[in-house]
C-alpha positions as CSV (number, residue, x, y, z in Angstrom):
1,M,-25.3,6.1,21.4
2,S,-23.6,6.4,18.0
3,R,-20.2,4.9,17.4
4,N,-17.2,6.7,16.0
5,K,-16.8,6.2,12.2
6,L,-14.1,3.6,11.3
7,A,-11.8,4.5,8.4
8,V,-8.9,2.8,6.6
9,V,-6.4,5.4,5.2
10,A,-3.9,4.1,2.6
11,L,-0.8,6.3,2.4
12,G,0.8,6.5,-1.1
13,G,4.5,6.1,-1.7
14,N,5.0,9.9,-1.8
15,A,3.9,10.1,1.8
16,L,7.3,8.7,2.8
17,L,9.6,9.3,-0.1
18,R,9.4,11.9,-2.9
19,G,10.5,11.1,-6.4
20,N,13.5,13.4,-6.4
21,Q,14.9,12.2,-3.1
22,K,17.6,9.6,-2.2
23,G,15.5,8.2,0.7
24,T,17.7,9.2,3.7
25,N,16.3,8.7,7.2
26,D,15.9,12.4,7.6
27,E,14.0,12.8,4.3
28,Q,11.6,10.0,5.1
29,N,11.0,11.2,8.6
30,Q,10.2,14.7,7.4
31,N,7.9,13.5,4.7
32,T,6.1,11.2,7.2
33,L,5.7,14.0,9.6
34,E,4.2,16.3,7.0
35,T,1.7,13.6,5.9
36,L,0.7,12.9,9.5
37,N,0.2,16.5,10.3
38,N,-2.6,16.4,7.7
39,L,-3.9,13.0,8.5
40,V,-4.4,13.8,12.2
41,Y,-7.4,15.8,11.2
42,L,-9.4,12.6,11.0
43,A,-8.4,11.8,14.6
44,E,-9.5,15.3,15.7
45,E,-12.8,14.5,14.0
46,G,-13.2,11.4,16.2
47,Y,-12.6,8.7,13.6
48,N,-11.3,5.4,14.6
49,L,-8.3,4.9,12.3
50,I,-6.3,2.2,10.6
51,I,-3.4,3.4,8.5
52,S,-1.8,1.4,5.7
53,H,1.2,2.3,3.6
54,G,3.2,1.5,0.5
55,N,6.7,0.1,0.6
56,G,7.9,0.1,-3.0
57,P,11.2,2.1,-2.7
58,Q,11.9,0.8,0.8
59,V,11.5,-2.9,0.0
60,G,13.6,-2.3,-3.2
61,N,16.4,-0.9,-1.0
62,I,16.1,-3.9,1.4
63,L,16.5,-6.2,-1.6
64,M,19.6,-4.3,-2.7
65,R,21.1,-4.6,0.8
66,N,20.3,-8.3,0.6
67,D,22.1,-8.5,-2.6
68,A,25.1,-6.5,-1.4
69,G,25.4,-8.7,1.7
70,D,25.3,-11.8,-0.3
71,T,27.9,-10.6,-2.8
72,M,30.3,-8.9,-0.4
73,Y,30.0,-10.8,2.8
74,D,28.4,-14.1,1.9
75,I,25.3,-13.3,4.0
76,P,22.4,-15.5,2.8
77,Q,19.7,-13.8,0.8
78,M,16.4,-13.6,2.6
79,P,13.1,-14.4,0.8
80,L,10.8,-11.6,-0.4
81,D,8.2,-12.3,2.3
82,I,10.8,-11.6,5.0
83,C,11.8,-8.4,3.2
84,V,8.2,-7.2,3.2
85,A,7.9,-8.0,6.9
86,D,11.2,-6.0,7.5
87,S,9.7,-3.0,5.6
88,Q,6.5,-3.2,7.7
89,G,8.5,-3.0,10.9
90,G,10.7,-0.1,9.8
91,I,8.1,2.0,8.1
92,G,5.5,1.2,10.8
93,Y,8.0,2.4,13.5
94,M,8.6,5.6,11.5
95,I,4.9,6.3,11.2
96,E,4.1,5.3,14.8
97,R,6.8,7.4,16.4
98,N,6.0,10.5,14.3
99,L,2.3,10.1,14.9
100,R,2.8,9.9,18.7
101,N,4.5,13.2,18.5
102,V,1.8,14.8,16.3
103,L,-0.9,13.5,18.6
104,R,0.9,14.9,21.7
105,E,1.3,18.3,20.0
106,R,-2.5,18.4,19.2
107,G,-3.5,17.3,22.7
108,I,-5.0,14.0,21.5
109,N,-4.5,11.1,23.9
110,R,-4.6,8.0,21.8
111,N,-2.3,4.9,21.6
112,V,-0.6,3.9,18.3
113,I,0.3,0.4,17.4
114,T,1.9,-1.3,14.4
115,V,0.7,-4.8,13.5
116,V,2.9,-7.0,11.2
117,T,0.1,-8.2,8.9
118,E,0.0,-11.4,6.9
119,V,-2.3,-11.5,3.9
120,A,-3.4,-14.8,2.4
121,V,-3.2,-15.4,-1.3
122,R,-4.2,-18.4,-3.5
123,P,-1.1,-20.5,-4.2
124,D,-2.5,-21.2,-7.7
125,D,-3.2,-17.5,-8.4
126,P,-2.5,-16.9,-12.1
127,A,0.0,-14.2,-11.1
128,F,2.5,-17.0,-10.0
129,S,2.8,-18.2,-13.6
130,D,3.1,-14.7,-15.0
131,P,5.2,-12.6,-12.7
132,Q,5.1,-8.9,-13.7
133,K,5.9,-6.8,-10.7
134,R,9.4,-5.3,-11.0
135,V,11.4,-5.2,-7.7
136,G,15.0,-4.4,-6.7
137,R,17.8,-3.0,-8.7
138,I,18.7,-3.3,-12.4
139,Y,21.2,-6.1,-13.2
140,E,23.4,-6.9,-16.2
141,K,22.4,-10.0,-18.2
142,K,25.2,-12.1,-16.8
143,E,24.3,-11.2,-13.2
144,A,20.6,-11.9,-13.9
145,D,21.4,-15.3,-15.4
146,E,23.6,-16.2,-12.4
147,L,20.9,-15.3,-9.9
148,N,18.3,-17.2,-11.9
149,A,20.5,-20.3,-11.7
150,K,21.4,-19.8,-8.1
151,L,18.1,-18.6,-6.6
152,G,15.5,-19.3,-9.3
153,W,14.7,-15.6,-9.7
154,E,12.9,-14.5,-12.8
155,F,13.9,-11.4,-14.8
156,K,12.5,-9.2,-17.5
157,E,14.5,-6.7,-19.6
158,E,13.8,-3.0,-18.8
159,V,12.1,-1.2,-21.6
160,K,13.6,2.1,-20.7
161,K,17.1,0.7,-20.2
162,P,17.8,-2.0,-22.9
163,G,20.4,-4.4,-21.6
164,G,19.3,-3.9,-18.0
165,W,17.3,-6.6,-16.3
166,R,15.1,-6.5,-13.2
167,R,13.7,-9.2,-11.0
168,V,10.0,-9.8,-11.5
169,V,7.7,-11.3,-8.9
170,P,4.1,-12.3,-8.8
171,S,1.4,-9.8,-7.5
172,P,-1.5,-12.1,-6.6
173,E,-5.0,-11.0,-5.4
174,P,-5.4,-10.7,-1.7
175,L,-7.9,-13.3,-0.3
176,D,-8.0,-12.7,3.4
177,I,-6.3,-10.4,6.0
178,L,-5.1,-12.6,8.9
179,N,-5.9,-11.2,12.3
180,H,-8.4,-8.7,10.9
181,E,-10.7,-9.2,13.8
182,L,-7.9,-8.1,16.2
183,I,-7.1,-5.1,14.0
184,K,-10.8,-4.1,14.2
185,E,-10.9,-4.6,17.9
186,L,-7.8,-2.5,18.5
187,A,-9.1,0.3,16.3
188,E,-12.7,0.4,17.7
189,A,-11.1,0.6,21.2
190,G,-9.7,4.0,20.1
191,N,-6.2,2.9,19.2
192,I,-4.7,4.1,15.9
193,V,-3.5,0.9,14.1
194,I,-0.9,0.7,11.4
195,A,-1.5,-2.4,9.4
196,V,-1.3,-4.1,5.9
197,G,2.0,-2.3,5.3
198,G,3.2,-2.8,1.7
199,G,0.0,-4.8,0.9
200,G,0.8,-7.2,3.7
201,V,3.2,-10.2,4.0
202,P,2.0,-12.7,1.4
203,V,1.3,-16.1,2.7
204,A,-0.5,-19.3,1.5
205,I,-2.5,-21.6,3.7
206,D,-2.5,-25.3,2.9
207,E,-5.3,-27.8,3.4
208,K,-4.1,-28.5,6.9
209,G,-4.2,-24.8,7.8
210,N,-0.4,-24.4,7.8
211,V,0.8,-20.9,6.9
212,E,3.7,-20.5,4.5
213,G,5.4,-17.4,3.2
214,V,5.4,-16.9,-0.5
215,E,7.7,-14.8,-2.7
216,A,5.3,-12.1,-4.0
217,V,4.1,-8.6,-3.4
218,I,0.5,-7.6,-3.0
219,D,-1.0,-4.3,-4.2
220,K,-1.3,-2.0,-1.2
221,D,-4.6,-0.4,-2.2
222,R,-6.3,-3.7,-3.0
223,A,-5.2,-5.2,0.4
224,S,-6.3,-2.0,2.2
225,S,-9.7,-2.1,0.5
226,L,-10.1,-5.8,1.5
227,L,-9.2,-5.0,5.1
228,G,-11.8,-2.2,5.0
229,H,-14.4,-4.7,3.8
230,K,-13.4,-7.4,6.4
231,I,-13.7,-5.1,9.3
232,G,-16.8,-3.2,8.1
233,A,-15.1,0.2,7.8
234,D,-17.3,3.1,6.9
235,E,-14.8,5.0,4.8
236,F,-11.7,4.3,2.8
237,Y,-9.2,6.9,1.9
238,I,-6.3,6.7,-0.6
239,L,-3.9,9.6,-0.1
240,T,-1.9,10.2,-3.3
241,D,-0.1,13.1,-5.0
242,V,-3.2,14.6,-6.7
243,P,-6.3,16.2,-5.2
244,F,-8.7,14.6,-7.7
245,I,-8.9,11.8,-10.3
246,Y,-9.6,13.0,-13.8
247,K,-11.5,12.0,-16.9
248,D,-9.4,12.5,-20.1
249,F,-6.3,13.1,-18.1
250,N,-3.8,15.4,-19.8
251,K,-6.1,16.0,-22.7
252,P,-7.8,19.3,-23.7
253,T,-11.1,17.8,-22.5
254,Q,-9.6,16.9,-19.0
255,E,-12.3,17.0,-16.4
256,K,-12.0,16.5,-12.6
257,L,-14.3,13.9,-11.1
258,E,-15.5,15.0,-7.8
259,F,-18.5,12.8,-7.1
260,L,-18.8,9.3,-8.8
261,S,-21.4,6.7,-8.4
262,L,-20.3,3.1,-8.3
263,E,-21.6,2.6,-11.8
264,E,-19.8,5.7,-13.1
265,A,-16.5,4.5,-11.6
266,K,-16.9,1.1,-13.2
267,K,-17.8,2.7,-16.6
268,Y,-14.7,4.8,-16.5
269,I,-12.5,1.9,-15.6
270,A,-14.0,-0.1,-18.5
271,E,-13.3,2.8,-20.9
272,G,-9.6,2.9,-19.9
273,Q,-9.9,6.4,-18.4
274,F,-7.2,5.7,-15.8
275,S,-3.6,4.7,-16.1
276,K,-3.3,1.0,-15.5
277,G,0.0,1.3,-13.7
278,S,-1.0,4.0,-11.2
279,M,-4.6,5.3,-10.9
280,E,-6.7,2.4,-12.2
281,P,-5.8,0.1,-9.4
282,K,-6.7,2.8,-6.9
283,V,-10.1,3.4,-8.4
284,Q,-10.7,-0.3,-8.6
285,A,-9.8,-0.7,-4.9
286,C,-12.3,2.0,-4.1
287,V,-15.0,0.3,-6.2
288,N,-14.3,-3.0,-4.4
289,F,-14.7,-1.3,-1.0
290,V,-18.0,0.4,-1.8
291,E,-19.4,-2.6,-3.7
292,N,-18.7,-4.7,-0.6
293,G,-20.7,-2.5,1.8
294,G,-18.5,0.5,2.4
295,E,-20.2,3.9,2.7
296,K,-17.7,6.0,0.8
297,A,-14.2,5.9,-0.8
298,I,-12.1,9.0,-1.3
299,I,-9.0,9.6,-3.4
300,T,-7.2,12.8,-2.5
301,E,-4.0,14.5,-1.6
302,A,-2.9,14.5,2.0
303,T,-2.7,18.3,2.2
304,K,-6.3,18.6,1.0
305,L,-7.8,16.1,3.5
306,E,-9.3,18.7,5.7
307,D,-10.9,20.6,2.8
308,K,-14.1,18.8,1.9
309,S,-14.2,20.6,-1.5
310,F,-11.2,18.4,-2.6
311,G,-11.1,14.7,-3.3
312,S,-12.8,12.3,-5.6
313,K,-15.6,10.6,-3.7
314,I,-17.0,7.2,-4.8
315,S,-20.3,6.0,-3.3
316,R,-23.4,4.2,-4.2
């Protein structure tokens, strides 16, 4: 008897919040519902599913609320790992509730569960000595200096807004997904699992095995790829705002890449074909997944998921 295929599906930031929106509850609910109405196709096809998601705008808003609470009401600031966990709960709830409704409308009887997921990182990861990931709002220099003195936060000046400063935090490589065995067990029992939200809550494990939260953010696609490897997933999907990846993007010689071997994908990364801040990490996450035993990785737009003629597919 053949088993159902196991897939990890990573939702891009636009799945919850579009670039021109404020991020109201109604906006995010509607965007989530639209995305899930497309994603449910995989459930109809019999896949066992794990859904991960980004949290960039949401955790940024949580940090701003943190800041406002501290400034206006003397409410203590919470560390970044707590903020990431907060975002996992809120976004996970939004996905879970909307997905239950979509499944009911389609006549699919499956449970949905959100797992707050910790992801282990190396405490001596080079990212900790060179924080680059911008989070939260833009501050004036005086405010940034005060927060640096009070909380030890590091800041970098915004290139697009001289005189404005944003907090920068480390973005270390994910080493392990805590409870990945349980996530796999839940998914293979037919439950749809929401996990590794926002790349996971970053933690470090000391020589005694104690787990401590760290102030960092983890790339969602790399963490999702690692989860796929750890649980032996067959397929890995990254749902973004384009139906394909492209060679020579935005040039007269632009060419869509529909089927790529592992070696071709590595070659294009080495050539700098993909934007370092957006598409390159996604392609690298797909390469990591296939290189570590995955059958296939697909980058596509959520609305094109059901149409097999769309999507860039990376395999051996």
